[in-house]
C-alpha positions in Angstrom: 62.0 83.1 -58.0 60.6 83.8 -54.5 58.6 81.2 -52.6 56.3 82.7 -50.1 56.1 80.7 -46.8 52.8 80.8 -45.0 53.8 80.7 -41.3 51.1 79.3 -39.1 51.2 81.9 -36.4 48.9 81.3 -33.4 47.5 84.8 -33.7 46.3 84.1 -37.3 44.7 80.9 -36.1 42.5 82.9 -33.7 41.1 84.8 -36.7 40.3 81.6 -38.6 36.9 80.9 -37.1 35.6 84.5 -37.5 37.0 85.2 -41.0 35.9 82.1 -43.0 32.2 82.4 -42.9 29.4 80.8 -44.9 27.7 83.0 -47.5 24.9 85.1 -46.0 21.3 84.1 -47.0 20.8 87.4 -48.8 22.3 87.1 -52.3 23.6 83.6 -51.7 22.6 82.2 -55.1 24.4 85.1 -56.8 27.5 84.5 -54.7 27.5 80.7 -55.4 27.2 81.3 -59.2 30.0 83.9 -59.1 32.3 81.4 -57.2 31.5 78.6 -59.6 32.6 80.8 -62.6 36.0 81.3 -60.9 36.9 77.6 -61.3 38.0 77.3 -64.9 38.7 73.6 -65.4 37.9 70.2 -63.9 39.8 68.1 -61.4 40.3 65.4 -64.0 44.0 64.3 -63.9 44.9 67.2 -61.6 48.0 67.3 -59.4 47.1 66.5 -55.8 47.9 69.1 -53.2 48.2 72.0 -55.6 46.0 74.7 -57.0 46.7 77.6 -59.3 45.3 81.0 -58.3 44.9 84.3 -60.1 44.6 86.9 -57.4 43.9 90.6 -57.3 46.6 93.3 -57.5 46.9 93.9 -53.8 47.3 90.2 -52.9 49.8 89.7 -55.7 51.9 92.5 -54.3 51.7 91.1 -50.8 52.6 87.6 -51.9 55.5 88.8 -54.0 57.0 90.8 -51.2 59.6 88.8 -49.2 59.0 91.2 -46.2 55.3 90.2 -46.0 55.5 86.5 -46.3 53.2 85.8 -43.3 50.0 87.3 -44.7 48.3 88.2 -48.0 46.5 91.3 -46.8 43.2 89.4 -46.5 42.4 87.9 -43.2 39.9 85.5 -44.9 42.5 84.2 -47.3 45.2 83.8 -44.6 42.7 81.9 -42.5 41.8 79.6 -45.3 45.5 78.9 -46.0 45.9 77.9 -42.4 42.8 75.7 -42.5 44.1 73.8 -45.5 47.6 73.5 -44.0 49.2 75.3 -46.9 52.9 74.8 -47.2 53.8 77.6 -49.6 52.7 80.0 -52.2 54.9 80.4 -55.2 54.6 82.9 -58.1 54.1 80.9 -61.4 56.1 83.2 -63.6 59.7 84.3 -63.5 59.8 88.1 -63.3 63.5 88.5 -63.8 63.3 89.0 -67.5 60.9 91.6 -69.1 59.1 92.2 -65.8 57.3 95.3 -67.0 55.7 93.5 -70.0 54.7 90.6 -67.8 53.1 93.0 -65.3 51.2 94.7 -68.1 49.7 91.4 -69.1 48.8 90.5 -65.4 51.2 87.6 -65.3 52.5 88.6 -61.9 49.1 87.7 -60.4 49.4 83.9 -61.0 50.4 81.8 -58.0 50.6 78.2 -57.0 49.5 77.2 -53.5 50.6 73.9 -52.2 49.2 71.8 -49.3 49.0 68.1 -48.3 48.2 65.6 -51.0 45.4 64.1 -48.9 43.5 67.4 -48.8 40.2 67.3 -50.7 41.2 69.2 -53.8 37.7 70.0 -55.1 36.6 71.3 -51.7 39.7 73.4 -51.5 39.0 74.9 -54.9 35.5 75.8 -53.8 36.7 77.5 -50.7 39.3 79.5 -52.5 36.8 80.5 -55.1 34.6 82.0 -52.4 37.4 84.5 -51.4 36.9 87.9 -53.0 40.6 88.4 -53.6 40.8 85.2 -55.7 39.7 85.9 -59.3 40.3 82.5 -60.8 41.0 79.0 -59.5 42.6 76.4 -61.8 43.4 72.7 -61.1 47.0 72.0 -62.1 46.2 69.3 -64.7 48.9 66.8 -65.4 49.7 66.6 -69.1 48.9 63.5 -71.0 51.9 61.7 -72.5 51.2 60.8 -76.1 51.0 57.1 -76.9 54.1 56.2 -78.9 55.0 53.1 -80.9 58.6 53.0 -82.1 59.6 51.0 -85.2 63.3 50.7 -86.1 64.8 51.4 -89.6 65.4 48.5 -91.9 69.0 49.0 -92.6 68.8 47.3 -96.0 66.8 50.3 -97.2 68.6 52.9 -95.1 72.0 52.2 -96.5 71.2 52.0 -100.2 72.8 54.5 -102.6 71.1 57.9 -103.0 69.7 59.1 -106.3 71.5 61.9 -108.1 68.2 63.8 -108.0 68.0 64.0 -104.2 68.9 67.5 -102.9 71.0 66.2 -100.0 73.2 63.2 -99.3 71.6 62.0 -96.0 71.4 58.2 -96.4 67.8 57.9 -95.1 66.2 60.8 -97.0 64.7 58.4 -99.6 62.7 56.8 -96.7 61.2 60.2 -95.7 58.2 60.0 -98.0 56.7 62.8 -96.0 59.1 65.2 -97.7 59.0 63.8 -101.2 56.5 60.9 -101.8 57.3 58.9 -105.0 54.4 56.6 -104.5 56.4 53.5 -103.5 53.9 50.9 -102.3 56.7 48.9 -100.9 56.6 51.5 -98.1 52.8 51.9 -97.7 49.7 50.2 -99.1 48.3 52.6 -101.8 51.1 55.2 -101.3 50.4 58.0 -103.6 53.0 60.1 -105.5 53.0 63.7 -104.4 51.4 63.2 -101.0 54.0 65.1 -99.1 54.8 68.6 -97.9 56.8 69.7 -101.0 60.0 70.1 -99.1 62.3 69.5 -102.1 60.8 72.5 -103.9 61.0 74.8 -100.8 64.7 73.8 -100.3 65.5 75.4 -103.6 64.9 78.8 -101.9 65.9 78.2 -98.3 66.9 75.4 -96.0 66.8 77.1 -92.6 68.5 79.9 -90.7 70.1 79.8 -87.2 68.3 83.1 -86.2 65.1 81.1 -86.1 64.7 79.2 -82.9 62.0 76.5 -82.5 61.1 75.5 -78.9 60.1 71.8 -78.7 57.8 71.5 -75.8 57.9 67.7 -75.3 60.1 65.0 -73.8 63.7 66.1 -73.5 65.6 66.4 -76.8 68.8 64.4 -77.0 71.0 67.4 -77.5 74.1 65.3 -78.3 72.4 63.2 -81.0 74.7 63.0 -84.0 72.1 64.3 -86.3 70.8 67.1 -84.0 73.8 68.4 -82.0 74.9 71.0 -84.6 71.4 72.5 -84.7 70.7 72.7 -81.0 70.1 76.1 -79.5 72.8 76.8 -76.9 72.8 79.3 -74.0 76.5 80.3 -74.3 76.8 81.9 -70.9 75.7 78.7 -69.2 77.7 76.5 -71.6 80.9 78.5 -70.8 80.0 78.9 -67.1 80.3 77.0 -63.9 78.2 73.9 -63.3 75.6 74.3 -60.7 75.6 78.1 -61.0 73.0 80.4 -62.7 75.7 82.0 -64.9 73.4 84.2 -66.9 71.2 85.3 -64.0 67.9 84.2 -65.6 66.7 82.3 -62.5 67.7 78.8 -63.8 70.8 76.7 -63.3 72.7 75.0 -66.2 70.0 75.7 -68.8 72.4 75.1 -71.7 70.0 73.6 -74.2 66.7 74.6 -72.7 64.7 74.0 -69.6 63.5 70.8 -67.8 60.1 72.3 -66.8 59.3 69.3 -64.6 62.3 70.0 -62.4 62.7 73.8 -63.2 66.4 73.5 -64.1 68.5 72.9 -67.2 69.2 69.2 -66.8 67.5 67.8 -69.9 67.0 64.0 -69.9 65.7 61.5 -72.5 66.5 58.0 -71.3 64.8 57.6 -67.9 62.3 54.9 -67.3 59.1 56.0 -68.9 60.7 58.0 -71.7 59.8 57.1 -75.3 62.0 59.2 -77.5 59.1 61.4 -78.5 60.8 64.7 -78.1 63.9 63.8 -80.0 61.7 62.4 -82.8 59.7 65.6 -83.1 62.9 67.7 -83.0 64.4 65.7 -85.9 61.5 66.5 -88.1 61.8 70.2 -87.4 65.5 70.5 -87.9 67.7 67.4 -88.1 71.0 68.4 -89.8 70.8 68.1 -93.6 73.5 67.2 -96.1 75.9 65.7 -93.5 76.2 62.3 -95.3 74.2 60.2 -92.9 70.9 59.8 -91.2 67.7 61.9 -91.9 66.8 65.4 -92.9 64.8 68.0 -91.0 62.4 70.4 -92.6 64.5 73.4 -91.6 67.8 71.6 -91.0 70.0 73.7 -93.2 72.3 72.6 -96.1 75.2 71.2 -94.1 77.0 74.5 -93.7 75.7 75.1 -90.2 72.8 77.2 -91.3 69.9 75.1 -89.9 67.2 76.5 -87.6 67.9 76.0 -83.9 66.1 73.6 -81.5 65.5 74.6 -77.9 64.3 71.8 -75.6 61.5 72.6 -73.2 61.1 69.3 -71.3 57.6 68.6 -69.9 57.9 64.8 -69.5 60.8 63.4 -67.5 60.7 59.6 -67.3 57.4 58.8 -65.5 57.1 62.4 -64.3 54.5 64.6 -66.0 54.6 68.4 -66.0 51.7 70.3 -64.4 50.0 73.2 -66.2 51.9 75.6 -63.9 55.3 74.2 -64.8 54.4 73.9 -68.4 53.4 77.6 -68.4 56.8 78.4 -66.9 58.5 76.4 -69.7 56.6 78.4 -72.3 57.6 81.6 -70.7 61.2 80.5 -70.7 61.1 79.8 -74.4 59.7 83.3 -75.0 62.3 84.9 -72.8 65.2 83.0 -74.2 64.6 83.8 -77.9 62.3 81.2 -79.5 59.9 82.3 -82.3 58.1 79.1 -83.0 56.5 77.0 -80.2 56.2 73.3 -81.2 53.6 71.4 -79.1 52.8 67.7 -79.5 50.9 67.5 -76.3 47.6 68.3 -74.9 44.6 67.2 -72.8 41.1 66.0 -73.6 38.1 68.3 -73.5 36.6 66.6 -70.4 39.3 68.4 -68.4 38.2 71.8 -69.7 35.9 73.8 -67.5 32.8 75.4 -69.0 31.3 78.7 -67.8 27.6 78.9 -67.0 27.1 80.9 -70.2 28.5 78.1 -72.3 31.9 79.7 -73.0 35.0 77.6 -72.4 36.6 78.9 -69.2 40.0 77.5 -70.1 40.6 80.7 -72.2 41.4 82.2 -68.8 44.0 79.6 -67.9 47.6 80.1 -66.8 49.0 78.2 -69.8 47.0 80.3 -72.3 48.4 83.5 -70.6 51.9 82.1 -71.0 51.2 81.3 -74.7 49.8 84.8 -75.3 53.0 86.1 -73.8 55.0 83.9 -76.2 53.0 85.3 -79.1 53.7 88.9 -77.9 57.5 88.4 -78.1 59.4 89.4 -81.2 62.5 87.2 -81.1 63.1 87.0 -84.8 64.2 90.1 -86.8 61.8 89.0 -89.6 58.6 88.7 -87.6 56.6 90.7 -85.1 55.4 88.2 -82.4 55.7 84.4 -82.2 53.7 81.5 -83.6 52.4 78.4 -81.8 51.6 75.0 -83.4 49.8 72.1 -81.7 49.0 68.5 -82.6 45.3 67.9 -82.8 45.3 64.6 -80.9 45.2 60.9 -81.6 41.8 60.1 -80.2 39.9 60.0 -83.5 37.4 62.5 -82.2 35.6 65.2 -84.3 37.4 68.0 -82.4 41.0 69.0 -81.6 42.2 68.4 -78.1 43.1 71.4 -75.9 44.9 73.8 -75.8 45.4 73.2 -79.6 41.8 73.8 -80.3 41.9 77.3 -79.1 41.6 79.7 -82.0 44.7 81.9 -81.4 47.1 79.3 -82.8 47.1 76.3 -85.2 46.1 72.7 -84.6 47.3 70.1 -87.0 45.5 66.9 -88.1 47.3 64.0 -89.8 47.2 62.2 -93.1 48.9 59.0 -94.4 51.2 58.3 -97.4 48.0 57.8 -99.4 47.0 61.4 -98.8 44.0 60.4 -96.8 43.2 60.9 -93.0 45.0 58.6 -90.7 43.1 56.0 -88.6 43.7 57.9 -85.4 43.6 61.6 -86.2 41.3 64.1 -84.5 39.5 66.2 -87.0 36.7 68.8 -87.2 36.3 71.7 -84.7 39.6 73.4 -84.0 41.7 71.6 -86.6 43.3 74.2 -88.9 45.3 72.2 -91.5 46.8 68.7 -92.2 50.3 67.3 -92.5 51.9 63.9 -92.7 51.5 61.9 -89.5 51.9 58.4 -91.0 50.3 55.1 -90.5 51.4 51.5 -90.3 50.5 49.3 -93.2 50.4 45.7 -94.4 52.6 44.8 -97.5 52.7 41.3 -98.8 50.9 40.0 -95.7 53.1 41.5 -93.1 53.1 44.7 -91.1 55.6 47.3 -92.2 56.6 50.5 -90.6 57.7 52.6 -93.7 54.3 54.4 -93.7 55.3 56.1 -90.5 57.3 59.3 -90.1 61.1 58.6 -90.0 63.2 60.8 -87.7 65.8 60.9 -84.9 65.4 58.9 -81.6 67.8 58.3 -78.7 69.3 54.8 -79.1 69.5 54.3 -75.4 65.8 55.0 -74.7 64.0 51.9 -73.6 61.1 50.8 -75.8 58.1 50.5 -73.4 56.7 47.7 -75.5 59.8 45.5 -75.6 61.6 46.6 -72.5 64.8 46.9 -74.5 66.8 50.0 -75.7 65.9 51.2 -79.2 69.5 50.4 -80.1 69.3 52.8 -83.1 69.4 56.6 -83.5 66.6 56.6 -86.0 63.1 55.2 -86.2 59.5 55.5 -87.3 56.6 56.9 -85.2 53.0 57.8 -86.2 50.7 60.4 -84.8 49.5 64.0 -85.0 52.6 64.5 -82.9 54.5 63.7 -86.0 52.3 65.9 -88.3 52.7 68.9 -86.0 56.5 69.4 -86.4 56.1 69.4 -90.2 54.1 72.6 -89.8 56.6 74.0 -87.2 59.4 73.2 -89.6 57.7 75.0 -92.5 57.1 78.0 -90.2 60.8 78.0 -89.5 61.5 77.8 -93.3 59.3 80.7 -94.1 60.9 82.8 -91.3 64.4 81.7 -92.6 63.6 82.9 -96.1 62.3 86.2 -94.6 65.4 86.7 -92.6 67.6 86.0 -95.6 65.7 88.4 -97.9 65.0 91.3 -95.6 61.2 90.6 -95.4 59.2 91.6 -92.3 55.9 90.0 -91.5 53.6 89.6 -88.5 52.8 86.3 -86.7 49.2 86.7 -88.1 50.6 86.9 -91.6 52.7 83.7 -91.0 49.6 81.9 -89.7 47.8 83.0 -92.8 50.6 81.8 -95.1 50.6 78.3 -93.4 46.8 77.8 -93.6 46.5 79.2 -97.2 49.5 77.4 -98.7 47.8 74.1 -98.9 46.7 71.4 -101.3 43.1 70.3 -101.5 42.3 67.2 -99.3 38.5 67.3 -99.6 38.6 66.2 -103.3 39.5 62.7 -102.2 37.4 62.4 -99.1 34.7 60.2 -100.5 33.9 56.5 -100.3 36.3 54.4 -98.2 40.0 53.7 -97.8 41.5 50.3 -97.1 42.8 49.7 -93.6 44.1 46.6 -91.9 43.0 45.0 -88.7 46.0 45.1 -86.3 45.6 41.5 -85.0 44.4 39.6 -88.1 46.2 41.7 -90.8 42.9 41.5 -92.7 41.8 44.5 -94.8 38.6 46.4 -94.1 37.0 49.5 -95.6 37.0 52.7 -93.6 34.5 55.5 -94.5 36.0 58.9 -95.4 32.8 60.8 -95.4 33.0 62.0 -91.8 36.3 63.8 -92.6 35.1 65.9 -95.5 35.4 69.6 -94.7 37.0 68.7 -91.4 40.7 68.4 -92.0 41.4 72.1 -91.9 42.1 74.2 -94.9 44.1 71.4 -96.6 47.5 69.7 -96.8 50.5 71.8 -95.8 52.8 72.7 -98.8 56.2 74.1 -98.0 56.9 75.3 -101.5 53.6 77.2 -101.8 54.4 78.7 -98.4 57.7 80.1 -99.6 56.0 81.3 -102.8 53.3 83.0 -100.8 56.0 84.9 -98.9 57.7 85.9 -102.1 54.5 87.3 -103.4 54.8 85.1 -106.5 52.0 83.6 -108.5 51.9 79.8 -108.4 50.6 78.1 -111.5 49.8 74.3 -111.2 50.7 72.2 -114.2 50.2 68.5 -114.9 53.2 66.8 -116.6 52.8 66.4 -120.3 49.8 68.7 -120.6 49.9 72.1 -122.3 48.9 75.0 -120.1 47.5 78.2 -121.5 48.8 81.1 -119.4 46.9 84.4 -119.7 49.0 86.6 -117.3 46.0 88.9 -116.9 44.3 86.2 -114.9 47.0 86.3 -112.3 47.2 90.1 -111.6 44.5 90.3 -109.0 41.3 90.1 -111.2 40.4 87.7 -114.0 40.7 89.2 -117.5 43.0 92.2 -116.7 43.8 93.8 -120.1 47.6 93.7 -120.5 50.0 92.9 -123.3 52.6 90.3 -123.0 56.1 91.3 -124.0 57.6 89.1 -126.7 61.1 89.4 -125.1 60.3 86.4 -122.8 63.1 83.8 -122.7 62.6 80.5 -120.8 65.3 80.2 -118.2 67.9 77.4 -118.7 67.2 75.7 -115.3 63.5 75.5 -116.1 64.3 74.0 -119.5 66.5 71.3 -117.9 64.8 70.6 -114.6 61.2 70.5 -115.9 62.0 69.5 -119.5 59.9 72.5 -120.4 59.1 74.3 -123.6 57.1 77.5 -124.1 55.3 79.1 -127.0 53.9 82.6 -127.5 50.7 83.1 -129.4 47.9 85.6 -129.4 49.0 87.3 -126.2 49.2 84.1 -124.3 52.0 81.7 -123.2 51.6 78.0 -123.8 53.7 75.9 -121.4 54.4 72.2 -121.5 56.6 70.5 -118.8 57.5 66.8 -119.0 59.1 66.5 -115.5 57.6 67.3 -112.1 59.2 70.0 -110.0 59.4 73.7 -109.4 60.5 76.4 -111.9 60.4 80.1 -111.6 59.9 82.3 -114.7 59.6 86.1 -115.0 56.8 87.2 -117.3 57.1 90.7 -118.7 54.0 92.6 -119.6 53.0 96.1 -120.7 50.6 98.0 -118.5 48.7 100.8 -120.3 49.1 100.0 -124.0 50.4 97.5 -126.5 54.0 98.9 -126.6 56.4 100.3 -124.2 56.7 104.1 -123.9 59.7 106.2 -123.2 61.4 109.3 -124.3 59.2 111.1 -126.8 57.1 107.9 -127.3 53.7 107.6 -125.5 53.1 104.1 -124.4 52.7 101.7 -121.5 55.1 100.8 -118.7 57.1 97.5 -118.9 56.3 95.5 -115.8 57.5 92.1 -114.5 55.6 89.3 -112.6 57.3 86.3 -111.1 55.4 83.1 -111.9 56.2 79.8 -110.3 55.5 76.7 -112.3 54.5 73.9 -109.8 54.5 70.7 -111.9 53.1 67.5 -110.6 52.2 64.2 -112.2 48.6 63.4 -113.2 48.2 60.9 -110.4 49.0 63.5 -107.8 46.1 64.9 -105.6 43.7 66.7 -107.9 42.6 70.3 -107.2 45.7 70.8 -105.1 45.9 74.6 -105.1 
């Protein structure tokens, strides 16, 4: 990528005094208001000595032309650059790949101008905003690293024998309550059976597909982790190329497993001072390798045959170094250009760093990072989907609004719940939060703090715990946060896409967003009264009101099984174990009470009989179903449309039709009203 040097020619200096003028008295108020609107965020947590500028077409062409590096075409702008002692102007986005599409979206008009760190940043922003050729000015906010507390795995639990009923042989799968919660209160106070994402049911239909690439925008992912390595995305040309060389010509060196956005090269790290293991933990939830005989499972980690979704690492935290908005935007564009379909984001910044236009609209909608995300959503990198999808963590501030950029309405923001099915003590909620997923919480069991209520996933053993100053010493551990809830949604998005790839289904990114937000269980039904929490220092319980969360945890709790069923176009019927359900198929054909005749040819499938311990009766044009075991079963109901018997040949009659019905069976103590 070209870096435009601003030479401080003596001749240009002569123009400085005459070209940078105060606004004229006439129309001054209008000009000040117009300039103020150009600054689209605040200087809170901004990178010193750096501003992001969105310029007009002529300036963009001048600054992008290596033969015109000494001037922008605007004497006023050149003089201002000299006044500020600007070192360089650099295009934000890499135009090597898909340049025409990027130009059509105006991405070639974003630049970063750099000057001395001791320059007054806010004064510089005001001066740039007064230049007509500058259309937007953005402070390059430093991203906020999520607070992380690591808890190791208790090996006495992690090594016990697996149950025959578990779908995979990974030794720690039983501890991943967030996939299949059996209500074990040894793990979490008031753990509740069924409060999970329904992964076991979804895995009956798909476990992942390598065509689906999830870009993890976070700390660096430990790409040689024993439980991640087989599912890492790999840039083959770089992997087979020469070290230190841009073998694939994409503008980045040695980008084998992704991009280190803080350094703008492919050297992914995870064990520098300041690292927390956050990115590796998030990646494991998305797609740790399943059924490999050890460790944990990932939501879209495959079945052990090499068919898991792929993880691309976009590193925005490197030790104590934080990425700026400009570099993060570059990383997002890299993910789009290199094939990712799902963008996983457990990062953000608080609303007080978001600018506000004079008319009350949030100006951040014009930011460089949002333009990069819109570019990502425009790219169709998976054969099963038009466009890409973006998932964000809502934030751990406990505020009644999602943090940004997750709160923006073009993508999804995820709130967190605990193993009891109730909001966590830290989750953001309310405005901008679209749905909920397991984020975990610590708990007190038998008078001591236990970690089992957290989300269990992969971590780098060599990463130093910031609380103890010692290496984790284990490749697995618990963490809590909306950062942990978010990758459950990204993983389910990858599962839905995997099923679509494997079954020749084509959908749009809008349809995938709709599937994720509509395939949920009810959370509001339980948001009344209080939940028991524990004081961190005294271990004493206290009651915490749930009333503020009602109607503010998004559409409900993510359910992977329902998401797959939604894509299949199947009808999902909820059943409580041991209770008889009357099934009038007419109620499930689009309108209640549709007049159809059930065919008496129906036979209950053997796997449904066995797995659900189910029986079914036919009486008075209805099916009566009883299931004694929880689980998922698929039946095909035949019905006659247009009469009470099937026509054919010389016989006038109706048409025999089929409708797939999915029996989703849960115990009575599961969350009520869950469809």
